[in-house]
BADOTI-639728 format. One line per 3 residues: their letters; for each residue x, z, y of C-alpha. Coordinates in nm, 2 decimals, m for minus. Layout:
<pakes>
A) X/Z/Y; ... .
</pakes>
This chain:
<pakes>
MLK) 0.00/0.00/0.00; 0.15/m0.11/0.33; 0.03/0.03/0.67 .
KLC) 0.15/m0.15/0.97; 0.08/m0.15/1.35; m0.06/m0.45/1.53 .
SAL) 0.16/m0.63/1.79; m0.09/m0.56/2.06; m0.04/m0.19/2.03 .
LLA) 0.34/m0.22/2.00; 0.37/m0.43/2.31; 0.16/m0.18/2.50 .
GVM) 0.43/0.08/2.44; 0.21/0.35/2.29; 0.49/0.57/2.19 .
IVG) 0.49/0.86/2.44; 0.82/1.03/2.53; 0.93/1.28/2.79 .
AAA) 1.11/1.19/3.11; 1.35/0.90/3.04; 1.71/0.93/3.13 .
AGS) 1.91/0.67/3.31; 2.11/0.47/3.05; 2.21/0.13/2.95 .
VFP) 2.03/0.11/2.62; 1.66/0.03/2.61; 1.39/m0.08/2.36 .
AYR) 1.29/m0.44/2.33; 1.02/m0.61/2.13; 1.01/m0.94/1.95 .
TDI) 0.72/m1.10/1.76; 0.82/m1.35/1.49; 0.61/m1.63/1.34 .
DGV) 0.49/m1.38/1.07; 0.29/m1.22/1.35; 0.47/m0.89/1.32 .
TRA) 0.62/m0.73/1.62; 0.95/m0.54/1.57; 1.14/m0.33/1.80 .
GYL) 1.52/m0.28/1.85; 1.75/m0.17/2.13; 1.95/m0.38/2.37 .
DEE) 2.22/m0.30/2.62; 2.24/m0.44/2.98; 2.44/m0.74/2.85 .
GQT) 2.16/m0.84/2.61; 2.36/m0.74/2.31; 2.17/m0.58/2.02 .
VLP) 2.27/m0.22/1.99; 2.02/m0.12/1.73; 1.86/m0.39/1.52 .
YAY) 1.50/m0.50/1.53; 1.41/m0.27/1.25; 1.13/m0.05/1.39 .
AQA) 0.76/m0.10/1.41; 0.77/0.08/1.75; 1.04/0.23/1.96 .
GEF) 1.03/0.46/2.26; 1.28/0.49/2.55; 1.57/0.74/2.51 .
AAC) 1.48/1.06/2.68; 1.72/1.27/2.90; 1.83/1.46/2.60 .
GMA) 1.96/1.14/2.43; 1.68/1.11/2.18; 1.41/0.85/2.12 .
AVE) 1.10/0.84/1.89; 1.06/0.54/1.66; 0.80/0.44/1.40 .
NDR) 0.83/0.24/1.07; 0.56/0.02/0.92; 0.44/0.30/0.69 .
WET) 0.28/0.49/0.98; 0.56/0.74/1.00; 0.76/0.87/1.30 .
AVI) 1.12/0.97/1.33; 1.36/1.07/1.61; 1.69/0.90/1.65 .
DRT) 2.00/0.94/1.86; 2.17/0.66/2.05; 2.37/0.55/1.74 .
GKL) 2.05/0.51/1.54; 2.11/0.82/1.33; 1.79/1.00/1.21 .
VIP) 1.78/1.34/1.38; 1.43/1.41/1.25; 1.34/1.21/0.93 .
YTA) 1.03/0.99/0.91; 0.72/1.20/0.87; 0.34/1.16/0.93 .
APV) 0.29/1.00/1.27; 0.18/1.24/1.55; m0.04/1.14/1.84 .
SVD) 0.27/1.16/2.06; 0.63/1.29/2.07; 0.75/1.49/2.37 .
FSD) 1.10/1.59/2.47; 1.24/1.87/2.68; 1.61/1.94/2.76 .
TMI) 1.63/2.16/2.45; 1.34/2.07/2.22; 1.13/1.80/2.06 .
AYR) 0.76/1.84/2.00; 0.54/1.63/1.76; 0.19/1.65/1.90 .
YAD) m0.09/1.63/1.65; m0.46/1.66/1.72; m0.48/2.03/1.65 .
HSV) m0.12/2.15/1.64; 0.23/2.08/1.75; 0.55/2.09/1.55 .
YYT) 0.87/2.19/1.74; 1.23/2.09/1.66; 1.57/2.17/1.81 .
LDG) 1.77/1.87/1.93; 1.98/1.88/1.61; 1.66/1.83/1.41 .
KQV) 1.59/2.18/1.28; 1.23/2.27/1.27; 1.14/2.57/1.49 .
GSY) 0.78/2.60/1.38; 0.43/2.47/1.38; 0.18/2.61/1.63 .
AGA) m0.19/2.55/1.65; m0.32/2.45/2.00; 0.03/2.46/2.15 .
VGF) 0.07/2.35/2.52; 0.40/2.24/2.67; 0.73/2.39/2.56 .
FEN) 0.88/2.74/2.52; 0.95/2.91/2.85; 1.12/3.25/2.84 .
DLL) 1.08/3.22/2.46; 0.71/3.21/2.50; 0.47/2.93/2.41 .
LCR) 0.12/2.90/2.54; m0.14/2.83/2.27; m0.52/2.78/2.28 .
SAA) m0.74/2.87/1.99; m0.97/2.58/1.88; m1.23/2.83/1.75 .
SNR) m1.26/3.06/2.04; m1.11/2.85/2.32; m0.91/3.16/2.41 .
CFY) m0.54/3.15/2.52; m0.25/3.35/2.39; 0.13/3.34/2.38 .
VHP) 0.36/3.33/2.08; 0.73/3.37/2.01; 0.93/3.10/1.81 .
NGE) 0.87/3.29/1.49; 0.49/3.25/1.54; 0.41/3.61/1.62 .
RAF) 0.19/3.70/1.91; 0.41/3.79/2.21; 0.17/4.07/2.31 .
PGE) m0.18/4.18/2.23; m0.48/4.03/2.40; m0.63/3.69/2.47 .
FAD) m0.72/3.51/2.79; m1.00/3.29/2.90; m0.74/3.06/3.06 .
AGV) m0.37/3.07/3.11; m0.07/2.88/3.24; 0.28/2.83/3.10 .
FSG) 0.55/3.08/3.19; 0.79/3.00/3.47; 1.06/3.23/3.60 .
GRA) 0.93/3.51/3.37; 0.57/3.50/3.50; 0.25/3.33/3.42 .
LVR) m0.10/3.31/3.58; m0.39/3.41/3.35; m0.76/3.47/3.36 .
STD) m0.89/3.77/3.16; m1.20/3.75/2.94; m1.39/3.94/3.21 .
GAY) m1.30/3.67/3.47; m1.02/3.84/3.66; m0.71/3.64/3.76 .
LAI) m0.38/3.81/3.69; m0.01/3.74/3.71; 0.18/3.88/3.41 .
DAQ) 0.54/3.92/3.30; 0.69/3.81/2.97; 0.59/4.14/2.81 .
GNT) 0.23/4.09/2.91; 0.23/4.35/3.19; 0.02/4.29/3.49 .
LYT) 0.22/4.22/3.80; m0.06/4.13/4.04; m0.43/4.13/4.03 .
LES) m0.61/3.88/4.25; m0.92/3.97/4.45; m1.24/3.87/4.29 .
SIT) m1.31/3.62/4.57; m0.99/3.43/4.50; m1.00/3.13/4.27 .
PSY) m0.68/2.95/4.18; m0.69/2.57/4.17; m0.41/2.55/3.91 .
MTI) m0.30/2.80/3.65; 0.05/2.77/3.78; 0.28/2.98/4.00 .
FGE) 0.49/2.76/4.22; 0.82/2.86/4.38; 0.88/3.23/4.41 .
DTI) 0.52/3.35/4.39; 0.29/3.09/4.55; m0.05/2.98/4.41 .
VLS) m0.30/2.72/4.53; m0.65/2.86/4.60; m0.99/2.70/4.65 .
NGT) m1.30/2.82/4.83; m1.51/2.55/4.68; m1.45/2.30/4.96 .
NQA) m1.10/2.35/5.09; m0.77/2.48/4.96; m0.50/2.71/5.09 .
LYS) m0.17/2.87/4.97; m0.14/3.23/4.88; 0.15/3.47/4.81 .
LSR) 0.11/3.69/4.51; 0.38/3.94/4.60; 0.27/3.98/4.96 .
SEY) m0.11/3.96/4.88; m0.17/3.74/5.18; m0.25/3.38/5.26 .
LTD) 0.03/3.15/5.36; m0.21/2.90/5.51; m0.57/2.90/5.61 .
FLY) m0.82/2.69/5.42; m0.73/2.39/5.63; m0.68/2.13/5.36 .
HTI) m0.93/1.93/5.16; m0.66/1.88/4.89; m0.33/2.05/4.80 .
SEF) m0.17/1.88/4.50; 0.05/2.06/4.25; 0.40/2.11/4.37 .
EDG) 0.68/1.87/4.25; 1.03/2.00/4.32; 0.89/2.25/4.57 .
VAM) 0.68/2.00/4.76; 0.30/1.93/4.75; 0.09/1.66/4.91 .
VRQ) m0.19/1.79/5.14; m0.49/1.62/5.28; m0.68/1.69/5.60 .
VNR) m0.99/1.48/5.63; m0.85/1.14/5.55; m0.48/1.19/5.64 .
WGL) m0.20/1.30/5.41; 0.11/1.50/5.47; 0.37/1.71/5.27 .
MDT) 0.42/2.09/5.25; 0.66/2.33/5.09; 0.57/2.65/4.89 .
TGR) 0.59/2.87/5.20; 0.31/2.67/5.37; 0.54/2.49/5.61 .
LLT) 0.45/2.13/5.68; 0.74/1.91/5.61; 0.54/1.60/5.72 .
EPT) 0.23/1.62/5.93; m0.08/1.47/5.78; m0.05/1.12/5.92 .
YYY) m0.07/0.89/5.62; m0.38/0.71/5.50; m0.26/0.73/5.14 .
LSY) 0.01/0.93/4.96; 0.11/0.96/4.60; 0.41/1.10/4.42 .
MGE) 0.64/0.83/4.27; 0.90/1.07/4.12; 1.26/1.17/4.20 .
GLY) 1.15/1.32/4.54; 1.00/1.00/4.67; 0.64/0.93/4.78 .
AAR) 0.43/0.62/4.82; 0.28/0.62/5.17; 0.03/0.38/5.34 .
SED) 0.01/0.38/5.72; m0.26/0.29/5.97; m0.11/m0.06/6.02 .
GSA) m0.15/m0.14/5.65; 0.22/m0.12/5.57; 0.35/0.06/5.26 .
AAV) 0.66/0.27/5.24; 0.85/0.49/5.01; 0.93/0.82/5.20 .
DAN) 1.10/1.15/5.11; 0.96/1.49/5.17; 1.06/1.49/5.53 .
GNI) 0.91/1.16/5.60; 1.23/0.96/5.60; 1.17/0.60/5.50 .
AYR) 1.37/0.48/5.20; 1.19/0.14/5.19; 0.91/m0.02/5.39 .
TPS) 0.72/m0.35/5.36; 0.44/m0.48/5.59; 0.28/m0.68/5.31 .
YVG) 0.25/m0.60/4.94; 0.02/m0.65/4.64; 0.03/m0.35/4.41 .
GFN) 0.32/m0.14/4.30; 0.47/0.17/4.46; 0.34/0.35/4.15 .
ELR) 0.64/0.51/4.00; 1.01/0.56/4.06; 1.22/0.51/3.74 .
YGL) 1.60/0.50/3.71; 1.61/0.52/4.09; 1.41/0.20/4.13 .
SWH) 1.05/0.10/4.21; 0.87/m0.23/4.29; 0.58/m0.40/4.46 .
GME) 0.42/m0.74/4.45; 0.38/m1.00/4.72; 0.10/m1.25/4.77 .
DGT) 0.31/m1.54/4.65; 0.36/m1.38/4.31; 0.71/m1.24/4.38 .
LVF) 0.80/m0.90/4.26; 1.03/m0.71/4.49; 1.24/m0.42/4.35 .
FRK) 1.38/m0.15/4.58; 1.62/0.15/4.53; 1.55/0.51/4.59 .
NGG) 1.84/0.51/4.83; 1.94/0.18/4.98; 1.63/m0.04/5.03 .
YFA) 1.59/m0.39/4.88; 1.76/m0.44/4.54; 1.63/m0.77/4.38 .
SLK) 1.33/m1.00/4.35; 1.17/m1.21/4.08; 0.94/m1.51/4.15 .
QAE) 0.61/m1.56/3.96; 0.65/m1.24/3.76; 0.40/m0.97/3.67 .
NPT) 0.36/m0.66/3.46; 0.70/m0.50/3.53; 0.84/m0.21/3.34 .
LLS) 1.17/m0.07/3.45; 1.39/0.01/3.15; 1.72/0.11/3.30 .
ENV) 1.90/0.10/3.64; 1.93/m0.28/3.61; 1.68/m0.40/3.35 .
VRV) 1.31/m0.48/3.38; 1.06/m0.62/3.13; 0.82/m0.87/3.29 .
TQD) 0.59/m1.15/3.21; 0.72/m1.47/3.36; 0.62/m1.83/3.29 .
GTI) 0.38/m1.68/3.04; 0.67/m1.52/2.84; 0.77/m1.16/2.81 .
KYI) 1.13/m1.14/2.93; 1.40/m0.87/2.97; 1.59/m0.94/3.29 .
NLS) 1.91/m0.79/3.43; 1.82/m0.75/3.80; 2.18/m0.72/3.91 .
TGH) 2.28/m1.05/3.76; 1.95/m1.23/3.74; 2.02/m1.31/3.37 .
TLS) 1.75/m1.32/3.11; 1.88/m1.09/2.84; 1.60/m1.16/2.59 .
AQP) 1.27/m1.35/2.58; 0.99/m1.37/2.34; 1.01/m1.71/2.17 .
TTF) 0.73/m1.95/2.27; 0.79/m2.21/2.00; 0.84/m2.15/1.63 .
DLG) 0.97/m2.40/1.38; 0.74/m2.43/1.08; 0.96/m2.68/0.89 .
EGL) 0.92/m3.05/0.82; 0.90/m3.14/1.18; 0.61/m2.90/1.25 .
SAH) 0.62/m2.63/1.52; 0.38/m2.37/1.66; 0.38/m2.35/2.04 .
TVH) 0.24/m2.03/2.19; m0.05/m2.07/2.43; m0.14/m1.77/2.64 .
YEK) m0.50/m1.68/2.73; m0.63/m1.42/2.97; m0.98/m1.32/3.06 .
FMG) m1.03/m1.06/3.33; m1.34/m0.84/3.27; m1.30/m0.58/3.54 .
YQA) m1.13/m0.24/3.58; m1.15/0.07/3.36; m1.20/0.42/3.49 .
DGT) m0.83/0.48/3.51; m0.78/0.17/3.73; m0.62/m0.05/3.46 .
EHG) m0.74/m0.40/3.41; m0.99/m0.47/3.13; m1.01/m0.80/2.95 .
WNV) m0.84/m1.03/2.71; m0.47/m1.09/2.68; m0.42/m1.31/2.38 .
DFP) m0.16/m1.56/2.24; m0.25/m1.83/2.00; m0.07/m2.13/1.85 .
EIR) m0.08/m2.50/1.93; 0.05/m2.70/1.63; 0.28/m2.99/1.71 .
GLP) 0.46/m3.25/1.49; 0.18/m3.37/1.26; 0.20/m3.75/1.21 .
DES) m0.18/m3.80/1.23; m0.27/m3.71/1.59; m0.64/m3.69/1.51 .
VQK) m0.58/m3.43/1.24; m0.35/m3.24/1.47; m0.61/m3.25/1.74 .
SIN) m0.89/m3.12/1.52; m0.68/m2.84/1.38; m0.58/m2.73/1.73 .
QAI) m0.94/m2.74/1.85; m1.04/m2.52/1.57; m0.76/m2.27/1.63 .
RAF) m0.84/m2.25/2.00; m1.21/m2.20/1.94; m1.13/m1.93/1.68 .
FLE) m0.92/m1.73/1.92; m1.13/m1.78/2.23; m1.45/m1.68/2.05 .
GPS) m1.28/m1.36/1.93; m1.37/m1.13/1.64; m1.75/m1.10/1.70 .
VSA) m2.03/m1.15/1.95; m2.02/m0.78/2.04; m1.64/m0.78/2.06 .
EYE) m1.66/m1.05/2.32; m1.73/m0.78/2.57; m1.44/m0.56/2.46 .
ALE) m1.08/m0.58/2.55; m0.87/m0.80/2.32; m0.50/m0.80/2.31 .
GGY) m0.24/m0.94/2.07; m0.09/m1.25/1.92; m0.09/m1.46/1.60 .
GAA) 0.10/m1.54/1.29; 0.13/m1.88/1.11; 0.28/m2.01/0.79 .
VEG) 0.29/m2.33/0.59; 0.19/m2.26/0.23; 0.24/m2.58/0.03 .
SVL) 0.04/m2.83/0.23; m0.19/m2.56/0.38; m0.14/m2.43/0.73 .
VVW) m0.25/m2.06/0.75; m0.30/m1.91/1.10; m0.41/m1.55/1.16 .
ANC) m0.49/m1.32/1.45; m0.29/m1.01/1.50; m0.49/m0.83/1.77 .
ISG) m0.66/m0.51/1.87; m1.02/m0.53/1.98; m1.13/m0.26/2.22 .
KGE) m0.94/0.03/2.36; m0.92/0.40/2.27; m1.14/0.55/2.00 .
GAS) m1.33/0.29/1.81; m1.07/0.01/1.87; m1.01/m0.20/1.56 .
VWN) m0.77/m0.45/1.42; m0.86/m0.81/1.42; m0.66/m1.01/1.17 .
NCL) m0.90/m1.28/1.05; m0.74/m1.61/0.95; m0.79/m1.99/0.93 .
AFD) m0.65/m2.24/0.67; m0.62/m2.62/0.70; m0.50/m2.90/0.48 .
LRT) m0.21/m3.05/0.69; m0.27/m3.39/0.55; m0.64/m3.42/0.62 .
GTP) m0.73/m3.14/0.85; m0.99/m3.00/0.60; m1.06/m2.63/0.66 .
YQT) m1.04/m2.41/0.36; m1.20/m2.07/0.28; m1.06/m1.82/0.03 .
ADL) m1.37/m1.89/m0.18; m1.25/m2.25/m0.23; m0.98/m2.11/m0.46 .
FTG) m1.22/m1.95/m0.70; m1.49/m2.04/m0.95; m1.84/m1.89/m0.95 .
DYM) m1.89/m1.52/m0.89; m1.54/m1.39/m0.85; m1.61/m1.07/m0.65 .
DTI) m1.65/m0.85/m0.96; m1.29/m0.94/m1.05; m1.17/m0.87/m0.69 .
KAL) m1.35/m0.54/m0.69; m1.18/m0.43/m1.01; m0.84/m0.52/m0.88 .
LPS) m0.86/m0.36/m0.53; m0.81/0.02/m0.50; m1.14/0.20/m0.53 .
EHP) m1.06/0.45/m0.25; m1.25/0.22/m0.01; m1.58/0.05/m0.07 .
IYL) m1.54/m0.32/m0.15; m1.73/m0.43/0.16; m1.46/m0.27/0.38 .
YSF) m1.19/m0.51/0.25; m1.19/m0.81/0.47; m1.02/m1.11/0.61 .
PRM) m0.86/m1.24/0.28; m0.55/m1.46/0.35; m0.42/m1.72/0.10 .
SET) m0.06/m1.79/0.03; 0.14/m1.98/m0.24; 0.17/m1.65/m0.44 .
GVT) m0.18/m1.50/m0.41; m0.45/m1.37/m0.18; m0.41/m1.07/0.05 .
WYY) m0.71/m0.85/0.14; m0.70/m0.61/0.43; m0.85/m0.27/0.50 .
NEY) m0.87/m0.21/0.87; m0.91/0.14/1.00; m1.05/0.22/1.35 .
ESS) m0.87/0.41/1.61; m0.97/0.78/1.64; m0.86/1.08/1.84 .
VRR) m0.58/1.15/1.59; m0.45/0.80/1.50; m0.43/0.44/1.63 .
AYT) m0.59/0.15/1.46; m0.40/0.03/1.16; m0.41/m0.20/0.86 .
ESY) m0.36/m0.15/0.49; m0.28/m0.48/0.30; m0.32/m0.55/m0.07 .
LLS) m0.18/m0.86/m0.23; m0.35/m0.98/m0.55; m0.12/m1.23/m0.72 .
FEQ) m0.26/m1.55/m0.88; m0.15/m1.41/m1.22; m0.39/m1.12/m1.15 .
LDA) m0.66/m1.36/m1.04; m0.61/m1.62/m1.32; m0.95/m1.57/m1.48 .
VLD) m1.14/m1.68/m1.17; m0.91/m1.95/m1.02; m1.03/m2.31/m0.97 .
RTG) m0.70/m2.49/m1.05; m0.86/m2.83/m1.02; m1.00/m2.77/m0.67 .
ACW) m0.86/m2.94/m0.35; m0.76/m2.60/m0.20; m0.55/m2.50/m0.51 .
QAL) m0.39/m2.85/m0.52; m0.30/m2.84/m0.15; m0.17/m2.49/m0.18 .
HTP) 0.07/m2.60/m0.45; 0.17/m2.94/m0.32; 0.48/m2.93/m0.09 .
YTP) 0.41/m3.08/0.25; 0.62/m3.39/0.30; 0.51/m3.59/0.61 .
AVN) 0.58/m3.96/0.61; 0.65/m4.07/0.97; 0.88/m4.30/1.15 .
TVA) 1.08/m4.10/1.41; 1.30/m4.17/1.70; 1.68/m4.09/1.70 .
GFR) 1.63/m3.85/1.41; 1.40/m3.62/1.60; 1.12/m3.51/1.37 .
DVK) 0.88/m3.45/1.66; 0.92/m3.79/1.83; 0.73/m4.07/1.65 .
TSH) 0.80/m4.43/1.72; 0.45/m4.45/1.87; 0.53/m4.18/2.13 .
WAA) 0.49/m4.32/2.49; 0.85/m4.21/2.57; 1.01/m4.33/2.25 .
EYI) 1.22/m4.60/2.42; 1.35/m4.36/2.68; 1.43/m4.08/2.43 .
QTV) 1.61/m4.33/2.21; 1.82/m4.44/2.51; 1.92/m4.09/2.64 .
ADR) 2.00/m3.99/2.28; 2.21/m4.30/2.22; 2.40/m4.22/2.55 .
SLM) 2.43/m3.85/2.45; 2.26/m3.75/2.77; 2.00/m3.53/2.61 .
HGA) 2.02/m3.34/2.29; 1.77/m3.17/2.06; 1.81/m2.87/1.83 .
NGL) 1.72/m2.83/1.46; 1.60/m3.19/1.45; 1.35/m3.14/1.73 .
FRP) 1.36/m3.30/2.08; 1.07/m3.10/2.22; 0.93/m3.39/2.43 .
DDA) 0.64/m3.19/2.57; 0.83/m2.88/2.67; 0.90/m2.84/3.04 .
ITT) 1.27/m2.90/3.12; 1.48/m2.62/3.26; 1.72/m2.62/3.54 .
AEV) 2.01/m2.58/3.30; 1.90/m2.87/3.09; 1.87/m3.09/3.40 .
CAT) 2.22/m3.00/3.52; 2.36/m3.07/3.17; 2.21/m3.42/3.17 .
VAR) 2.34/m3.49/3.52; 2.69/m3.37/3.42; 2.69/m3.60/3.12 .
SRK) 2.55/m3.90/3.29; 2.81/m3.88/3.57; 3.09/m3.78/3.33 .
LSI) 3.17/m3.48/3.54; 3.47/m3.27/3.44; 3.43/m2.90/3.38 .
PET) 3.60/m2.71/3.67; 3.85/m2.44/3.61; 3.65/m2.20/3.83 .
LMP) 3.29/m2.17/3.72; 2.99/m2.13/3.95; 2.97/m1.78/4.10 .
GLD) 2.70/m1.56/3.96; 2.66/m1.77/3.64; 2.67/m1.61/3.30 .
HTQ) 2.99/m1.77/3.17; 2.89/m1.71/2.81; 2.58/m1.94/2.82 .
WYA) 2.59/m2.28/2.66; 2.53/m2.45/3.00; 2.80/m2.27/3.20 .
GEV) 3.05/m2.55/3.21; 2.81/m2.84/3.28; 2.61/m2.64/3.55 .
SAV) 2.94/m2.55/3.71; 3.05/m2.92/3.71; 2.73/m3.02/3.89 .
YAA) 2.79/m2.73/4.14; 3.15/m2.83/4.20; 3.04/m3.19/4.26 .
GLL) 2.82/m3.07/4.54; 2.50/m3.19/4.37; 2.33/m2.85/4.39 .
EGL) 2.31/m2.86/4.77; 1.99/m2.69/4.87; 1.93/m2.54/4.53 .
TEN) 2.17/m2.24/4.49; 1.95/m1.98/4.65; 1.78/m1.77/4.38 .
FRP) 1.94/m2.01/4.13; 1.78/m1.95/3.78; 1.92/m2.19/3.52 .
DAV) 1.70/m2.06/3.24; 1.38/m2.12/3.45; 1.17/m2.44/3.44 .
MTR) 1.28/m2.67/3.72; 1.01/m2.75/3.97; 0.94/m3.12/4.06 .
ADA) 1.04/m3.04/4.42; 1.38/m2.90/4.30; 1.43/m3.20/4.07 .
MQL) 1.36/m3.44/4.36; 1.62/m3.25/4.57; 1.87/m3.30/4.29 .
FAN) 1.79/m3.67/4.25; 1.83/m3.71/4.63; 2.17/m3.54/4.61 .
LLT) 2.27/m3.79/4.34; 2.14/m4.08/4.55; 2.32/m3.97/4.86 .
AQG) 2.64/m3.92/4.66; 2.61/m4.29/4.57; 2.58/m4.39/4.93 .
AAL) 2.20/m4.37/5.00; 2.08/m4.22/5.32; 1.81/m3.96/5.36 .
PDT) 1.52/m4.10/5.56; 1.45/m3.93/5.89; 1.12/m3.77/5.97 .
AAA) 0.97/m4.08/6.11; 1.05/m4.28/5.80; 0.98/m3.99/5.55 .
EPL) 0.63/m3.90/5.65; 0.47/m4.25/5.59; 0.63/m4.24/5.24 .
LAP) 0.47/m3.90/5.17; 0.13/m3.97/5.33; m0.04/m4.14/5.03 .
FSD) m0.01/m3.82/4.83; m0.29/m3.56/4.88; m0.06/m3.26/4.82 .
AGQ) 0.24/m3.38/5.02; 0.18/m3.09/5.26; 0.29/m2.85/4.98 .
IPG) 0.64/m2.99/4.98; 0.87/m2.74/5.15; 1.02/m2.86/5.47 .
PRR) 1.38/m2.88/5.35; 1.26/m3.09/5.05; 1.06/m3.35/5.24 .
AAA) 1.34/m3.60/5.31; 1.46/m3.57/4.95; 1.11/m3.63/4.81 .
ALC) 1.07/m3.93/5.04; 1.41/m4.08/4.93; 1.30/m4.05/4.56 .
IQK) 0.97/m4.23/4.64; 1.16/m4.49/4.84; 1.39/m4.56/4.55 .
GLI) 1.11/m4.58/4.30; 1.21/m4.27/4.10; 0.89/m4.09/4.18 .
SGL) 0.56/m4.26/4.20; 0.33/m3.97/4.18; 0.07/m3.88/3.92 .
SDS) m0.26/m4.06/3.83; m0.45/m3.84/4.08; m0.23/m3.94/4.37 .
TLQ) m0.05/m3.61/4.38; 0.32/m3.52/4.36; 0.26/m3.16/4.23 .
PQG) 0.59/m3.03/4.38; 0.55/m2.69/4.22; 0.48/m2.85/3.88 .
SFT) 0.74/m2.95/3.63; 0.87/m3.25/3.43; 0.85/m3.26/3.05 .
RAA) 1.16/m3.34/2.86; 1.01/m3.68/2.77; 0.93/m3.76/3.14 .
FAK) 1.28/m3.66/3.24; 1.42/m3.88/2.98; 1.24/m4.17/3.15 .
LLT) 1.38/m4.07/3.49; 1.74/m4.06/3.35; 1.71/m4.42/3.25 .
MI) 1.62/m4.51/3.60; 1.90/m4.36/3.80 .
</pakes>
């Protein structure tokens, strides 16, 4: 029996850890064509430090430990070398870290360990960590609070209606008769609050300060002096972080210390704590800033879209209206920016995980290099590939402010010789994923990806998603199967004769009713059934898989049927291809151009594939230019370029030849090159050959016929006009230039033959 997590949950980073420490090692996820997401650890150079061997991996905490899960629904704690500090055991709801301890949190109890993996004990209803050798616990039966020592014994007699954790040898409690008390570590009463005083939080801040409420407003109170430090002037006083609290008067926010002294007058329209002593502040003019407790501005922007949520590793971020993410330092202002990126998660002082160009990427902000990226195309063999298509459907916001909707990847199959068969298969796959698991699930969140495999001459595609969020969420791993030669869809029932369910029922474990086994998936070796468990308050949604081999199913197999025959006939496509590229047929519209650039060694493929429909990247464009102009590799490579990349020499040759004029700002060789940038590069080539850029008077009439010519940036307009003048660019069928669009590799092959 195999229990495994779905990729949707893994990518969401469900593993909960304590405060993360600055470091150069961070978790990264990769989903393979089998549909399974695995986690490993990378360093800031993109090198694999710990292999992709975990079902889930958390960030390393300040104590140097991280929580990981395997695919058997077990959790372990590792150190930075990958050594198991706590062996795999039943998965908790979360794992928390302090500077001295590790806590496995289960629904009704917590198990505590030392940092060297020794178990301290198991405590029902435990809250937080040991302070002053005392741990706060709450009884599930009575809802009463008490304190225990590490050996599990009660620290002192008595229970409380409510209580806070110890800090500095004291804790705030409420007795069973309703009185609020401050006690010491022996349970002795230090202070008794007046009956009219109601604490807002069961916490003592600073030396002896508590926050009180009169039902409408809040004030600070000193326990030792038995007097108010402030009047009830504030509608809100937050909990203190590092001795500072946010306070609100009417609709303005400020900052206060534990003595009641205002550090910053209530002047901000909005204030929230980001961490590390920094606050997100919004002013009357609509600007946003990161400020310290004294109101000193660390960073400010007049315009932003989201962000300013959290400070991690000394960094935070905000978005801009053009889709750019701007990253700034706790001390020092602007740090870096990424264009057309979203969903950032800071993983170290330099590394961020984002979604860019529809792909999850891990990017070093200091160098701009992509350290790792989720593959978007998978080789299925025999010239077939699965290209990932991303689909999103926004359905609103949840109560916690997070977006609610669909975030799904599904495959588009490429390389089939019969285009009509390929089209029908892809239409069925698209409909399958866009319809979702059920009519009712259409209104629930859906997140995840897919898996695909070629079994004989049968293509099997399956979902690997989570439908819904929180309790009641379920795994969706239904599948499709198609004959690659004819496009015929197959069902598992097509493999069997007559009434086969009695045989299946006898073979599957009886621990679950037969109707709960679902989504059977065929392969060359047998059929796998799945038992999918819903998410509950104590576990996430998961799957148990059961493979029944064809030997076990022999008595009910239809070995003469088309499905069986296809499943056991190797797929061998017969197709005439161009230049040895399995994915370029002689009937392809660009076959002539691809043959030409291949013969001239200007464009190369990989693994027998040319990828004609993929958008061409800046690095690929530069490489073809270097080859076509026979440019020599310079001794000094282009500044800021990753010299270990395959394209380093050829890109540097183009740079040294002056052909990247106007293109070096925010230069990203791994990114798709826009049509506007490509036209600039072509213009650089033409001017290097003696052509002259048209002036404004000559350029504008050349651009006028195109309805989107106004979208061409000013510095690019003369270049675009020159390309049109020379016949390199003629626009698209809808009379547009689409300057922010891209060229496919096939379209670029045609352009290369023209210049």
